KESEVEX-75660 format. One record per atom (N, C-alpha, C, CB): y, z, x. Coordinates in steps of 0.2 Angstrom, whole numbers, padded with zeros to 4 digits, always signed. Each point is the difference from the previous one (the first is absolute). Glycine has a CB too. Layout:
<pts>
YZX...
</pts>
This chain:
<pts>
-0008-0214-0017-0005-0003+0005+0002-0007+0003-0007+0007-0007+0009-0011+0003+0001-0009-0001+0008+0001+0006-0006-0005-0018+0010+0010+0018+0005+0002+0002-0001+0000+0006+0003+0004-0009-0009+0002+0011+0000+0004+0006-0004-0007+0004-0001+0016-0004-0003-0021-0001-0004-0004+0005+0007-0007+0002-0015+0005-0006+0020-0005+0003+0005-0004+0001+0006+0002+0006-0004-0003-0013+0003+0009+0012+0003+0003+0007-0001-0002+0007-0001+0009-0006-0008-0007+0005-0004+0002+0007+0001-0010+0003-0011+0014-0005+0012-0018-0001+0000-0006+0004+0007-0003+0001-0011-0003-0003+0016+0009+0001+0010-0003+0004-0001+0004+0008+0011+0001-0012-0008-0007+0016+0002+0002+0005+0006+0004+0001-0007-0008+0002+0011+0005-0007+0005+0005+0001-0001+0008-0003+0007-0011-0001-0013+0012-0002+0000+0007-0001-0001+0007+0002-0001-0006-0005+0005+0013+0005+0003+0003+0004-0009+0005-0002+0017-0002-0001-0021-0001-0005-0006+0004+0000+0002+0008-0001-0005-0009+0008+0009+0007-0012+0003+0006-0004+0002+0001-0007+0004+0000+0011-0006+0006-0014-0003-0001-0007+0008+0000-0004-0013+0007+0001+0017-0001+0002+0007+0001-0001+0007-0007-0001-0005+0011+0007+0002-0015-0001+0002-0003+0004+0001-0009-0004-0007+0010+0011+0001-0011-0013-0003-0004+0000-0002-0003-0008-0004+0005+0012-0003+0000-0012-0003-0001-0006+0003+0003-0007-0009-0002+0008+0013+0008-0008+0005+0002-0005+0004-0005-0001+0000+0011+0004+0005-0010-0001+0005-0008-0001-0001-0007-0002+0004+0003+0008-0011-0004-0008-0002-0008+0000-0004+0002-0009-0002-0005+0018+0003+0011-0020-0004-0001-0007+0005+0002-0005-0012+0002+0003+0017+0003+0000+0005+0004-0004+0003-0005-0007+0003+0006+0013-0001-0013-0012+0002-0006-0006-0006-0001-0005+0007-0006+0008-0013+0002-0001-0004-0001-0007-0007+0006-0004+0003-0012+0005-0002+0017-0001-0007+0005-0003+0004+0006-0002-0010-0003+0009+0007+0007-0014+0001+0005-0005-0001+0006+0004-0003-0006-0009+0008+0009+0014+0001+0005+0004+0001+0008-0002+0004-0010+0007-0006+0014-0004+0000+0005-0006+0002+0006+0007-0011-0005-0012+0015+0009+0012+0001+0005+0004+0000+0006-0003+0007-0006+0007-0010+0012-0002+0001+0007+0000+0006+0005+0000-0008-0004+0002+0012+0007-0004+0007+0003+0004-0005+0006+0004+0012-0002-0011-0015+0004+0016-0004+0006+0004+0004+0001+0004-0011-0003+0000+0013+0012-0005+0004+0004+0000-0004+0007+0003+0007-0007-0009-0005+0012+0012-0003+0006+0002+0003+0002-0006-0001+0002+0013-0003+0004-0016+0002+0003-0007+0004+0006+0001-0010-0004-0005+0010+0006+0013+0003+0006+0000+0006-0002+0001-0009+0007+0004+0010-0011+0001+0006-0001+0002+0005-0006-0003-0006+0004+0009+0002-0008-0013+0004-0007-0002+0000-0006+0003+0006+0008-0004-0007-0007+0011+0001-0005+0005-0006-0005+0002+0007+0008+0003-0007-0012+0000-0003-0006+0000-0006+0003+0003+0010-0009+0000-0015+0009-0005-0006+0002+0005-0003-0005+0008-0004+0005-0013+0002-0003+0017-0002-0004+0006-0005-0005-0002+0002+0010+0009+0001-0014-0004-0002-0006-0001+0003-0003+0009+0002+0000-0016-0006-0005+0018+0001-0001+0005-0004-0009+0003+0003+0016-0001+0002-0021+0002-0003-0006-0001+0000+0001+0008+0004-0009-0013-0011+0007+0015-0004+0001+0007-0003-0006+0005-0002+0009-0006+0006-0016+0001-0001-0004+0002+0001-0002+0009+0003+0000-0013+0000+0003+0017+0002-0003+0005-0004+0007+0005+0013-0009-0004-0014+0009+0011-0003+0003+0004+0007+0008+0002-0010-0014+0005+0015+0013-0006+0004+0003+0000-0001+0008-0007+0007-0014+0007-0006+0006-0013+0001+0006-0004-0006+0004-0003+0011-0006-0002-0018+0003+0005-0006+0001+0001-0001+0008+0004-0002-0014-0001+0006+0014+0007-0001+0006+0003+0007+0003+0000-0010-0003+0010+0014+0003-0013+0004+0007-0004-0003+0001-0005+0010-0001+0002-0012-0003-0007-0004+0006-0004-0005+0004+0002+0002-0006-0008-0005+0004+0012-0008+0005+0004+0005+0004+0004-0011-0010+0003+0015+0009+0000+0004+0007+0003+0004+0005-0006+0003-0008+0012-0001+0006-0017+0004+0004-0005-0006+0004-0002+0010-0006-0004-0018+0005+0003-0005+0003-0001-0002+0006+0002-0001-0008-0002+0003+0010+0009+0000+0003+0004+0008+0005+0001-0011-0010+0005+0013+0007-0009+0006+0006+0001-0001+0007-0003+0009-0009+0000-0004+0014+0001+0001+0007-0006-0002-0003-0006+0012+0006+0005-0006-0009-0008+0000+0001-0007+0000-0008+0002+0007+0011-0006-0014-0015+0002+0001-0006+0003+0001-0003-0009-0008+0001+0015+0012-0009-0013+0002-0001-0008-0006-0001-0007+0011-0007+0006-0017+0005+0000-0006-0001-0007-0004+0008+0006-0002-0019-0006-0001+0023+0004-0002+0004-0001-0006+0002+0000+0007-0001-0004-0013-0001+0007-0007+0000-0001-0002+0005-0003-0003-0007+0008+0006+0012-0006-0004+0009-0003+0004+0000-0008-0001+0010+0014+0006-0013-0015+0003+0002-0008-0007+0000-0007+0015-0008+0004-0019+0014-0003-0006-0001-0007+0005-0002-0007-0011+0013+0004+0016-0014-0004+0002-0004-0006+0000-0008+0000+0007+0010-0002-0007-0013+0006-0002-0004+0002-0003-0004+0006+0006+0004-0007-0014-0002+0004-0006+0000+0006-0002-0007+0001-0005+0011-0005+0007-0013+0010-0004-0006+0002-0007-0002+0001+0008+0001+0005-0012-0006-0009-0006+0003-0002-0003-0008+0006+0001+0010-0015-0003-0011+0019-0006-0003+0005-0006+0002+0000+0007-0002+0006-0011-0003-0001-0005+0003+0001-0001+0003+0006-0002-0005-0008-0003+0010+0010+0000+0005+0006-0005-0004+0001+0003+0012-0001-0005-0014+0008-0005-0003+0004-0005+0009+0000+0009-0014+0010-0016+0014-0010-0003+0005+0000-0001+0001+0009-0006-0001-0013+0012+0004+0013-0001+0002+0010+0004+0007+0003+0001-0014+0002-0004+0016+0002-0001+0007+0001+0010+0001+0000-0015+0001+0009+0019+0006-0009+0006+0002+0004+0003-0003+0005-0003+0008-0003+0008-0008+0004+0003-0003+0007-0005+0005+0005+0014-0004-0004-0013+0002+0010+0000+0005+0007+0003+0000+0003-0008+0001+0001+0012+0004+0004+0005+0002+0005-0005+0005+0006+0012-0001-0010-0012-0004+0014-0005+0004+0005+0003+0001+0008-0011-0006-0008+0009+0010+0011+0001+0001+0008+0009+0005-0002-0008-0016+0008+0006+0021-0005+0008+0002+0001+0000+0003+0007+0003+0003-0014-0002-0007+0018+0000+0001+0009+0006+0002+0003-0008-0008+0001+0012+0010-0003+0007+0003+0003+0000+0001+0007+0002+0007-0008-0008-0005+0012+0001-0001+0006-0002-0004+0004+0002+0007-0002-0005-0012-0001-0003-0007+0003+0010-0004+0002-0017-0004-0011+0016+0000+0016+0006-0002+0002-0001-0009+0001+0002+0013+0007+0000-0017-0011+0004+0002-0008-0002+0003-0004+0004-0006+0000-0002+0010-0003-0003+0005-0005-0006-0005-0007+0014+0008+0003-0019-0004-0004-0004-0004-0004+0000+0002-0008-0007+0000+0011+0012-0001-0015+0001+0003-0006-0002-0004-0005+0009+0005+0003-0014-0006-0008+0000-0005-0008+0007+0003-0003-0015-0001-0004+0018-0001+0001+0006+0002-0005+0002-0007-0004+0005+0011+0009-0002-0008-0015+0001-0006-0005+0010+0005-0002-0018-0005-0007+0021+0003+0009+0007+0005-0005+0003-0006-0006+0007+0008+0013-0003-0005-0016+0004-0005-0002-0004-0006-0004+0008+0003+0010-0014-0003-0011-0004-0006-0002-0005+0001-0008+0001-0003+0015-0003-0004-0015-0006+0002-0004-0005-0005+0000+0007+0007-0006-0012-0001+0008-0007-0003+0003-0005-0001-0003+0003+0003+0008-0005-0008-0012-0007-0001-0003-0006+0001+0001+0005-0005-0001-0010+0007-0003-0008+0003+0001-0002-0006+0005-0004+0007-0012-0002-0004+0017-0003-0003+0003+0004-0001+0008-0007-0005-0012+0012+0008+0013+0004-0002+0005-0001+0008+0005+0011-0009-0008-0010+0005+0015-0004+0004+0005+0005-0002+0004-0014+0001-0001+0019+0007+0003+0006-0002+0006-0004+0006+0004+0013-0005-0006-0016+0001+0010-0002+0004+0009+0004-0001+0006-0013-0002-0004+0016+0008+0003+0005+0000+0007+0004-0001-0001-0004-0002+0005+0010-0003-0012+0002-0003+0004+0006+0003-0005-0009-0011+0007+0016+0008-0007+0006+0001-0004+0002-0004-0005+0003+0004+0008+0000-0002-0015+0000-0004-0006+0008+0001-0002-0014+0001-0005+0020-0004+0006+0005+0003-0004+0003-0007-0004+0003+0011+0009-0002-0005-0017+0005-0007-0003-0006-0005-0002+0011+0001+0010-0016+0000-0012-0005-0007-0001-0004+0002-0007-0003-0003+0015+0001-0003-0014-0004-0001-0009-0005-0004+0003+0009-0002-0010-0017+0006+0009-0005-0001+0004-0004-0001-0004+0002+0005+0008-0006-0012-0011-0006+0000-0006-0005+0001+0003+0003-0008-0006-0010+0008+0000-0005+0004+0004-0002-0002+0004-0002+0005-0006-0004+0000+0011-0003-0003+0004+0003-0004+0008-0006-0001-0013+0011+0004+0014+0003-0003+0004-0001+0006+0004+0006-0009-0006-0005+0008+0013-0003+0002+0008+0007+0000+0004-0015-0006+0000+0016+0012+0005+0007-0001+0005-0006+0006+0004+0018-0004-0008-0019+0001+0013-0004+0002+0007+0006+0004+0003-0009-0012+0002+0008+0015+0003+0003+0006+0005+0008-0004+0004-0015+0007+0002+0017-0003-0003+0006-0003+0006+0005-0004-0006-0008-0002+0014+0006-0002-0019+0006-0008-0005+0006+0008-0001-0012-0013-0013+0014+0006+0013+0006+0004-0003+0003-0004-0006+0004+0005+0011-0005-0005-0018+0004-0004-0006+0005+0004-0004-0010-0006-0002+0015+0002-0001+0005+0003+0000+0005-0007-0006-0002+0009+0015+0003-0005-0019+0002-0007-0006-0001-0004-0002+0004+0000+0001-0013+0001-0002-0004-0006-0002-0004+0000-0006+0000-0001+0011-0003-0006-0014-0004-0001-0003-0006-0002+0002+0008+0000-0006-0014+0006+0004-0005-0005+0004-0005-0001-0006+0000+0004+0013-0003-0007-0012-0004-0004-0009-0007+0002+0003+0006-0014-0007-0011+0013+0002-0008+0006-0001-0002-0004+0008-0007+0001-0018+0003+0003+0021-0005-0003+0005+0004+0000+0007-0006-0008-0010+0013+0007+0009+0004+0000+0008-0004+0003+0007+0011+0002-0007-0012-0004+0011-0003+0005+0006+0004+0001+0005-0009-0004-0003+0012+0010+0005+0006-0003+0005-0002+0005+0008+0013-0002-0013-0013-0004+0017-0003+0005+0005+0004+0008+0005-0006-0014+0001+0003+0015+0004+0002+0005+0003+0006-0003+0002-0010+0006+0003+0014+0000+0000+0008-0004+0003+0004-0004-0003-0004+0000+0009+0002-0002-0015+0002-0005-0003+0008+0001-0003-0013-0002-0002+0017-0001+0002+0008+0002-0002+0001-0007-0007+0007+0005+0016-0004+0000-0020+0003-0003-0006+0005+0002-0004-0009-0002+0000+0014-0003-0002+0008+0002-0002-0001-0004-0006+0008+0000+0011-0004+0002-0015+0003-0007-0006-0003-0006-0002+0011+0001+0004-0021+0002-0006-0003-0008-0001-0004+0000-0007-0002-0001+0015+0000-0004-0021-0005+0000-0001-0007-0003+0002+0009+0003-0006-0014+0002+0006-0006-0003+0003-0006-0001-0006+0003+0006+0012-0005-0013-0011-0003-0001-0006-0009+0002+0002+0011-0011-0005-0014+0009-0001-0007+0006-0002-0005-0004+0005+0002+0004-0015-0006+0000+0019-0004-0001+0005+0002-0003+0008-0007+0000-0012+0014+0000+0013+0002+0000+0006-0003+0007+0005+0011-0007-0005-0014+0003+0012+0000+0005+0005+0003-0001+0006-0008+0003-0005+0011+0000+0006+0009+0000+0005-0007+0005+0006+0019+0003-0011-0019-0008+0019-0002+0005+0003+0004+0003+0004-0008-0005-0001+0004+0009+0005+0003+0006+0004+0006-0004+0003-0012+0007+0002+0018-0001+0001+0005-0001+0002+0006-0006-0003-0009+0004+0009+0006-0007-0015+0007-0004-0005+0005+0002+0000-0004-0002-0005+0010+0000+0005+0006-0001-0004+0001-0003-0004+0003+0002+0006+0001-0001-0013+0001-0002-0005+0009+0002-0002-0015+0001-0002+0015-0007+0003+0011+0002-0003+0004+0006+0005-0003+0000-0016+0001+0000+0022+0001+0003+0005+0006-0006+0003-0013+0008+0002+0010-0013+0000+0002-0007+0004+0001-0007-0007-0011+0005+0014+0016-0006-0014+0001-0008-0006-0002-0005+0004+0012+0002-0008-0010-0003+0017-0003-0006+0002-0010-0002+0000+0014+0003+0006-0016+0004-0004-0008+0001+0000-0003-0001-0008+0002+0010+0012+0000-0005-0016-0001-0003-0007-0001-0005-0003+0003+0006+0000+0003-0011+0003+0000-0009-0004-0005-0003+0003+0012-0003+0000-0012+0006+0010-0006-0003+0004-0005+0000-0003+0004+0003+0011-0006+0002-0015-0007+0002-0003+0000-0007-0007+0001+0018+0004+0004-0020-0007+0000-0003-0006+0002+0002-0005-0007-0003+0004+0010+0012-0005-0001+0004-0006+0009-0001-0001-0012+0011+0003+0010-0012-0011+0005+0000-0002+0006+0006+0000-0007-0009-0006+0013+0010+0007+0007+0004-0002+0003-0002-0005+0002+0002+0010+0000+0001-0013+0004+0002-0007+0008-0001+0004-0009+0011-0008+0012-0014+0004+0006+0002-0001+0003+0007+0003-0003-0007-0009+0000+0012+0005+0001+0006+0002-0003+0004+0006+0002-0001-0013-0006-0003+0018-0001+0004+0003-0009+0000+0001+0012+0005-0004-0015-0004-0003-0007+0002+0000-0005-0006+0001+0004+0009-0008-0007-0006+0013-0006-0006+0002-0005-0001-0005+0001+0003+0010-0005-0009-0011-0006+0000-0004-0006-0002+0004+0007-0001-0011-0013+0005+0012-0004-0002+0001-0005-0002-0006+0004+0006+0010-0008-0012-0010-0003-0005-0003-0007+0003+0002+0009-0011+0000-0013+0011-0007-0008+0000+0002-0003-0005+0005-0002+0003-0013+0004-0008+0013-0004-0004+0005+0003+0000+0010-0003-0009-0013+0009+0015+0012+0002+0000+0006-0004+0002+0007+0009+0000-0008-0009-0003+0012-0008+0004+0005+0004+0002+0007-0013-0010-0004+0014+0015+0005+0004+0003+0008-0006-0002+0006+0008+0012-0004
</pts>
């Protein structure tokens, strides 16, 4: 804790455990490491440093792959976490005759409880609890935190959107770099757009 406080006041710090905290205490403290290995393969077990937007994004996108490195469905290594008492996710509207078509769908995605995809399309995404995706919105390759609300006709690509953000109808994120920068959004070196909790559209 003491070292964390020192690091918090260091303007040169990266605010990264692996880059700042551990190297600063190796010579002065008793550090213990454990050889974290997969019992079946003998290979190093899953570990990712998610200290940058791009690393966090890539780790989440790996979760939705067909054979993720960290398999959340592996009952031999269960992930124990608190689950809010919410209803299951719901996908509504299957109107193929409407132009444009209005179908609530999610593919190649993780969709948490309490989420409603109401006539929108979600592809290769991680959606936290209580996300709302309204009609004709398209979200691809993105991570949406708790209670994000995406308006009608929105287009979102390669984005990380923080808790409680309300995206009004017709807004595009991750499509036009200059428009994203003009809104004050952060864009990572890898092109991932981050929308902070305090952003207002």
